[in-house]
C-alpha positions as CSV (number, residue, x, y, z in Angstrom):
1,M,140.4,97.9,116.6
2,P,142.4,99.1,113.6
3,A,140.6,100.4,110.5
4,E,139.2,97.5,108.5
5,V,137.9,97.4,105.0
6,V,135.4,94.6,104.7
7,S,132.7,93.7,102.1
8,S,129.0,94.1,102.9
9,E,128.6,90.4,102.9
10,E,131.4,89.8,105.4
11,M,130.0,92.5,107.6
12,L,126.6,90.9,107.4
13,R,128.2,87.6,108.4
14,R,129.7,89.2,111.5
15,L,126.4,91.0,112.5
16,I,124.4,87.8,112.0
17,A,126.6,86.0,114.5
18,F,125.3,88.2,117.3
19,D,122.1,86.8,118.6
20,T,120.1,90.0,119.1
21,T,116.7,88.5,119.6
22,S,114.7,91.2,121.2
23,H,114.5,89.6,124.7
24,L,118.3,89.5,124.8
25,S,120.9,92.2,125.1
26,N,122.3,93.8,121.9
27,M,125.4,95.1,123.7
28,A,127.9,92.7,122.1
29,L,126.8,93.8,118.6
30,I,126.8,97.5,119.7
31,D,130.3,97.2,121.2
32,Y,131.6,95.6,118.0
33,V,130.1,98.4,115.8
34,R,131.5,101.1,118.2
35,E,134.9,99.6,118.0
36,Y,134.8,99.2,114.3
37,L,133.8,102.8,113.9
38,E,136.5,103.9,116.3
39,G,139.0,102.1,114.1
40,H,137.9,104.5,111.3
41,G,138.1,107.5,113.5
42,V,134.3,107.8,113.9
43,A,132.9,108.4,117.4
44,S,129.7,106.9,118.7
45,H,127.1,108.1,121.1
46,L,125.1,105.4,123.0
47,S,121.7,105.6,124.8
48,F,120.5,102.8,127.0
49,D,117.4,101.1,128.1
50,D,116.4,101.3,131.8
51,D,118.5,98.2,132.7
52,G,121.6,99.2,130.7
53,K,121.5,95.9,128.8
54,K,120.5,97.4,125.4
55,A,121.7,100.4,123.6
56,N,121.1,102.6,120.6
57,L,124.0,104.0,118.6
58,L,124.4,107.3,116.9
59,A,127.5,108.2,114.8
60,T,128.4,110.9,112.3
61,I,130.7,110.8,109.3
62,G,131.6,114.1,107.8
63,P,131.2,117.7,108.8
64,N,129.2,118.9,111.9
65,V,126.6,120.8,109.8
66,E,122.9,120.7,109.2
67,G,121.4,119.0,106.2
68,G,122.9,115.5,106.7
69,Y,121.4,112.1,105.8
70,V,120.4,109.6,108.5
71,L,120.6,105.9,107.8
72,S,118.4,104.2,110.4
73,G,118.1,100.5,111.2
74,H,117.2,98.3,114.2
75,T,119.6,95.8,115.5
76,D,117.1,93.4,117.1
77,V,115.6,90.4,115.4
78,V,112.6,88.2,116.0
79,P,112.9,84.7,117.7
80,V,113.7,81.5,115.8
81,E,112.3,79.1,118.4
82,G,109.8,76.8,117.0
83,Q,110.7,77.5,113.4
84,P,111.9,74.7,111.1
85,W,115.3,76.2,109.9
86,D,117.4,74.2,107.4
87,T,120.6,75.9,108.6
88,D,121.9,77.6,111.7
89,P,120.0,80.8,111.9
90,F,122.9,82.7,113.3
91,T,125.5,81.6,110.8
92,L,125.3,83.2,107.3
93,T,124.8,80.5,104.7
94,E,124.9,81.2,100.9
95,R,123.0,79.1,98.4
96,D,122.1,80.0,94.8
97,G,122.7,83.7,95.3
98,K,120.7,83.9,98.6
99,L,122.2,84.7,102.0
100,F,120.2,82.8,104.7
101,A,120.1,83.7,108.4
102,R,117.9,85.4,111.0
103,G,118.0,89.2,110.3
104,T,119.5,89.1,106.8
105,C,116.6,91.1,105.3
106,D,115.1,92.4,108.6
107,M,117.3,94.3,108.8
108,K,121.0,93.6,109.3
109,G,121.6,93.6,105.6
110,F,121.0,97.4,105.4
111,I,123.2,98.0,108.5
112,A,125.9,95.8,107.1
113,I,126.0,97.8,103.9
114,A,126.2,101.1,105.8
115,L,129.1,99.8,108.0
116,A,131.0,98.4,105.0
117,M,130.6,101.7,103.3
118,V,132.3,103.7,106.1
119,P,135.7,104.2,104.3
120,E,133.8,105.4,101.2
121,F,131.6,107.7,103.3
122,K,134.6,109.2,105.0
123,A,136.2,109.9,101.6
124,K,133.1,111.5,100.1
125,A,131.0,113.0,102.9
126,T,132.8,116.4,102.8
127,K,129.8,118.7,102.3
128,R,127.1,117.0,104.2
129,P,127.3,114.5,107.0
130,I,126.0,110.9,107.0
131,H,124.6,109.8,110.3
132,F,124.0,106.3,111.6
133,A,121.1,105.7,113.9
134,F,120.9,102.0,115.0
135,T,118.3,101.1,117.6
136,Y,117.2,98.3,120.0
137,D,113.7,96.8,120.5
138,E,112.0,97.8,117.3
139,E,110.5,94.3,117.0
140,V,108.7,94.6,120.4
141,G,107.4,98.1,120.3
142,C,109.9,100.6,118.8
143,Y,111.1,101.5,122.3
144,G,114.7,102.2,121.4
145,V,114.0,104.8,118.8
146,Q,111.9,106.8,121.3
147,R,115.1,107.3,123.3
148,L,117.3,107.8,120.3
149,I,115.4,110.6,118.7
150,P,115.7,113.1,121.6
151,Q,119.5,112.4,121.7
152,L,119.7,112.8,117.9
153,L,118.0,116.2,118.1
154,E,120.1,117.3,121.0
155,L,123.5,116.2,119.7
156,L,123.3,116.5,115.9
157,P,122.8,119.5,113.7
158,K,119.3,119.0,112.2
159,P,119.5,116.4,109.4
160,K,117.8,116.9,106.1
161,L,116.2,113.5,105.9
162,V,116.0,110.0,107.3
163,I,116.2,106.7,105.3
164,V,114.8,103.8,107.4
165,G,116.2,100.7,105.7
166,E,113.5,98.2,106.3
167,P,113.1,95.6,103.4
168,T,111.2,97.2,100.5
169,E,113.2,95.6,97.7
170,M,114.7,99.1,97.3
171,K,111.3,100.6,96.4
172,V,110.6,104.0,98.1
173,A,107.8,103.7,100.6
174,N,106.3,107.0,101.7
175,A,103.6,105.7,103.9
176,H,102.6,102.9,106.3
177,K,99.9,102.3,108.8
178,G,100.1,103.2,112.5
179,V,99.6,100.6,115.2
180,H,97.8,101.4,118.5
181,S,97.7,98.6,121.1
182,Y,95.7,98.4,124.3
183,V,94.7,96.1,127.2
184,T,91.1,96.4,128.4
185,T,90.2,95.0,131.9
186,V,86.5,94.6,132.7
187,T,85.8,94.1,136.4
188,G,82.3,93.0,137.7
189,K,81.1,91.0,140.7
190,D,81.4,87.2,141.0
191,A,78.7,84.9,142.4
192,H,77.5,81.3,142.2
193,S,76.3,80.7,138.6
194,S,72.8,80.0,139.9
195,Q,72.5,83.5,141.3
196,P,73.0,86.0,138.4
197,Q,70.7,88.5,140.1
198,I,73.5,89.3,142.7
199,A,76.4,89.3,140.2
200,C,77.8,91.3,137.3
201,S,79.4,89.2,134.6
202,A,82.7,90.7,133.4
203,I,82.7,88.3,130.4
204,E,79.2,89.2,129.4
205,Y,80.0,92.9,129.2
206,G,83.5,92.2,127.9
207,A,81.9,90.3,125.0
208,E,79.7,93.4,124.2
209,I,82.8,95.6,124.0
210,V,84.6,93.1,121.8
211,R,81.5,93.1,119.5
212,F,81.6,96.9,119.4
213,I,85.3,96.8,118.3
214,Y,84.5,94.4,115.5
215,A,81.5,96.5,114.5
216,M,83.9,99.5,114.1
217,A,86.1,97.2,112.0
218,H,83.3,96.1,109.7
219,E,82.1,99.7,109.3
220,L,85.5,100.8,108.1
221,R,85.9,97.8,105.9
222,D,82.5,98.3,104.3
223,N,83.3,102.0,103.6
224,A,86.8,101.5,102.3
225,D,88.1,103.7,99.5
226,P,88.8,101.3,96.6
227,A,91.5,103.7,95.3
228,C,93.5,103.3,98.6
229,L,96.8,101.7,97.9
230,F,97.1,99.9,101.2
231,V,96.3,96.2,101.5
232,P,93.8,95.9,102.9
233,P,92.6,99.5,102.1
234,Y,91.1,100.3,105.5
235,T,92.0,100.5,109.2
236,T,91.9,97.0,110.7
237,F,91.2,95.8,114.3
238,N,92.3,92.7,116.1
239,I,91.5,91.1,119.5
240,G,94.7,89.2,120.0
241,T,94.2,87.8,123.5
242,I,91.3,87.3,125.9
243,T,91.1,85.7,129.4
244,G,88.5,85.6,132.1
245,G,86.7,83.7,134.8
246,T,87.9,81.0,137.1
247,A,85.4,78.1,136.9
248,G,82.3,77.1,134.9
249,N,80.0,77.5,138.0
250,I,81.3,81.0,139.0
251,I,79.9,84.1,137.3
252,P,83.2,85.8,136.3
253,R,84.5,88.8,138.1
254,Q,87.1,89.8,135.5
255,C,87.7,89.7,131.8
256,R,90.8,91.0,130.1
257,F,91.6,91.3,126.4
258,G,94.4,92.7,124.3
259,W,93.5,94.5,121.1
260,N,94.9,96.9,118.6
261,F,94.1,98.8,115.5
262,R,96.3,99.5,112.5
263,Q,95.1,102.8,111.2
264,L,95.5,104.4,107.8
265,P,97.5,107.6,107.9
266,T,94.3,109.4,106.8
267,D,92.3,108.1,109.8
268,D,92.5,109.9,113.1
269,P,93.5,107.4,115.8
270,A,92.2,109.8,118.5
271,Q,88.8,109.7,117.0
272,I,88.8,105.9,116.9
273,K,89.8,105.6,120.5
274,A,87.2,108.3,121.5
275,R,84.4,106.2,119.9
276,F,85.6,103.2,122.0
277,D,85.7,105.3,125.2
278,D,82.3,106.8,124.5
279,F,80.7,103.4,124.0
280,V,82.2,102.1,127.3
281,A,81.3,105.2,129.3
282,N,77.8,105.6,128.0
283,E,76.6,102.2,127.0
284,I,78.5,99.6,129.1
285,L,79.4,101.2,132.5
286,P,75.9,102.5,133.4
287,R,74.3,99.1,132.9
288,M,77.1,97.4,134.8
289,R,76.9,99.8,137.7
290,R,73.1,99.2,138.0
291,E,74.1,95.6,138.8
292,F,77.2,96.4,140.8
293,P,78.2,100.0,141.7
294,G,81.8,99.1,141.9
295,A,82.1,97.8,138.3
296,Q,85.0,99.1,136.3
297,V,86.3,99.1,132.7
298,E,89.9,100.2,132.4
299,T,91.8,100.5,129.1
300,T,95.6,100.9,129.2
301,G,97.7,101.9,126.3
302,V,100.5,99.4,125.6
303,N,102.2,100.9,122.7
304,V,101.8,103.4,119.8
305,L,103.6,103.1,116.5
306,P,102.8,106.3,114.6
307,A,101.7,106.0,111.0
308,L,104.0,107.3,108.3
309,A,102.1,109.8,106.1
310,P,103.0,110.9,102.6
311,E,104.6,114.4,102.6
312,Q,104.3,116.8,99.7
313,D,107.7,117.8,98.4
314,S,109.5,115.6,100.9
315,P,113.2,115.9,100.5
316,A,113.6,112.3,101.7
317,E,111.2,110.9,99.1
318,E,112.7,113.1,96.3
319,M,116.2,112.0,97.0
320,A,115.4,108.3,97.5
321,K,113.5,108.3,94.2
322,S,116.5,109.9,92.5
323,L,119.0,107.4,94.0
324,T,116.9,104.4,93.1
325,G,116.0,105.7,89.6
326,N,112.4,105.0,90.3
327,N,109.9,107.9,89.9
328,G,107.2,106.0,91.8
329,S,106.6,105.3,95.4
330,V,104.7,102.6,97.3
331,V,102.9,102.1,100.6
332,V,103.6,99.2,103.0
333,S,101.3,97.6,105.5
334,F,104.0,96.8,108.1
335,G,105.0,99.3,110.7
336,T,108.5,100.8,111.1
337,E,110.3,103.4,113.1
338,A,109.7,105.9,110.3
339,G,106.6,107.4,111.9
340,H,108.5,108.4,115.0
341,F,111.1,110.2,113.0
342,Q,108.4,112.0,111.0
343,Q,106.6,113.0,114.2
344,A,109.9,114.6,115.3
345,G,109.9,116.8,112.2
346,L,112.3,114.8,110.2
347,P,111.3,114.0,106.5
348,T,111.5,110.2,106.3
349,V,110.9,107.4,103.9
350,V,111.4,103.6,104.1
351,C,113.8,102.1,101.5
352,G,116.0,99.1,102.0
353,P,117.2,95.8,100.5
354,G,115.3,92.5,100.8
355,S,111.7,91.5,100.8
356,I,109.3,91.7,103.7
357,M,107.9,88.4,102.4
358,E,111.1,86.7,103.8
359,A,111.1,88.6,107.1
360,H,110.2,86.7,110.3
361,Q,110.1,83.4,108.4
362,P,112.2,80.3,108.9
363,N,115.1,80.3,106.3
364,E,114.9,84.1,106.1
365,F,117.2,85.4,103.3
366,I,118.4,88.3,101.3
367,T,119.7,88.0,97.8
368,R,123.1,89.1,96.8
369,A,121.4,91.1,94.0
370,Q,119.5,93.1,96.7
371,M,122.6,93.6,98.7
372,Q,124.3,95.0,95.6
373,A,121.3,97.3,94.9
374,G,121.5,98.6,98.5
375,E,125.2,99.2,98.0
376,A,124.5,101.2,94.8
377,F,121.9,103.3,96.6
378,Q,124.2,104.2,99.5
379,R,127.1,104.9,97.2
380,R,125.0,107.3,95.2
381,M,123.9,108.9,98.5
382,A,127.6,109.4,99.4
383,D,128.1,111.1,96.1
384,R,125.3,113.5,97.1
385,A,127.1,114.2,100.4
386,A,130.1,115.3,98.5
387,A,128.3,117.6,96.1
């Protein structure tokens, strides 16, 4: 593909046309981006999922030195099935200064700006490199970034900072909650419902565990710090799914529920999980095993999305504030890949065009004004890379 100069909006139109819903492959989009970058003389490095059907992309513009700036975004989008869209969700449609389609704000708008800026980045990034880090499967667990980061640390001179371009309306977010997800399976002993003395009801004990989880939730809610900037200002819990039993006249052998907590950066997730484990081990299992020695309660971790914590004197936050012209920072309640980068020792903030209020909705959109603000941000960043 020869070198192309395209507008951010035209690039967004092209990216939107690739249906990269998380359960599908993103390879068509990745191949397009790789070929587009090759046309500008920019090499890409890919890392794949286990099936080879999805890929992350790393690319560097500028010198091979430390201190570069990483622009990070995920290529996958959430499903559109069951949503009442007024337009084709995979065809960019403009109306009244708004660009409608799935992924416009979350978050192909940010990626489109970065790709459209490649010619300008090449001209300006002479002192510091600008790195692209585009991932798969953010929407279903941030699995792609967990493979990308080791490759980034191996292949690239250590970057100075990471900008994750999730939609913040170009406000600088220096913190978000972490998400820890589990599935708990309670196994007892079944029997005819008329004979509870020879059974061990998994649902009965599962319900006690559920009540304990919500007791922790209420305790944290009732002791919340009113000065906390998060909404809500405390760690939250949710039991999202629950199943169990086979019939109304059978005491249930098994109960399974999926649950998670979204923890403030100041709360220790290990302590929260330890309280849960202690309750199960010391309050639930001994009573279950008096009824049935083979009783079990097994809790399996499904996914961990690390919190993003504010960092004192963070170069990422300082630069992002300077580029936006806003001396303040915000916190966001939604999760991003930023916590993974921070855990890897890379100063990170979240700052990108569009509003989270439009994400995951039918008729998702980003305004042209927000696209222009994102362009201005990245253009000023390129100027820093030349200084």
